C-alpha positions as CSV (number, residue, x, y, z in Angstrom):
1,M,110.9,111.2,114.0
2,A,111.8,110.5,110.4
3,D,113.8,113.7,110.2
4,E,115.8,112.7,113.3
5,L,116.5,109.3,111.8
6,Q,117.8,110.9,108.6
7,N,120.0,113.3,110.7
8,Y,121.5,110.2,112.6
9,K,122.2,108.5,109.3
10,C,123.9,111.6,108.0
11,Q,126.0,111.8,111.2
12,L,126.9,108.1,110.8
13,Q,128.1,108.7,107.3
14,Q,130.4,111.6,108.5
15,V,131.8,109.4,111.3
16,E,132.4,106.5,108.8
17,A,134.2,108.9,106.5
18,A,136.4,110.2,109.3
19,L,137.2,106.6,110.3
20,Q,138.6,106.0,106.8
21,T,141.4,108.5,107.6
22,D,141.7,107.4,111.3
23,P,140.4,103.9,111.6
24,S,141.8,103.3,115.1
25,N,140.3,106.4,116.7
26,E,138.5,105.1,119.8
27,E,136.2,108.2,120.1
28,L,135.0,107.8,116.5
29,L,134.5,104.1,116.9
30,K,132.5,104.6,120.1
31,L,130.4,107.4,118.3
32,K,129.8,105.0,115.4
33,D,128.5,102.3,117.7
34,D,126.3,104.8,119.6
35,L,124.9,106.2,116.4
36,E,124.1,102.7,115.0
37,E,122.3,101.9,118.3
38,V,120.4,105.2,118.1
39,I,119.3,104.5,114.5
40,K,118.2,101.0,115.5
41,L,116.2,102.3,118.5
42,T,114.6,105.1,116.4
43,R,113.6,102.6,113.6
44,D,112.0,100.4,116.3
45,L,110.2,103.4,117.8
46,I,108.8,104.5,114.4
47,K,107.7,100.9,113.8
48,T,105.9,100.7,117.1
49,Q,104.2,104.0,116.5
50,L,103.0,102.9,113.1
51,E,101.7,99.7,114.6
52,E,99.9,101.6,117.4
53,Q,98.3,103.9,114.8
54,R,97.0,100.9,112.9
55,K,95.5,99.4,116.0
56,S,93.8,102.6,117.0
57,S,92.4,103.2,113.5
58,S,91.0,99.7,113.2
């Protein structure tokens, strides 16, 4: 899961770099929004999994 998160962050950096040369590209803007959402959801999932592990090991 952490590897996936790192991959999404890398993709987001690439999209942000592309947006610097084409800031009005609708496809890139949509992709940026989607990646930011996926990153947030992945972080939330990791957090939930860690909390569940703590509960089950207590």
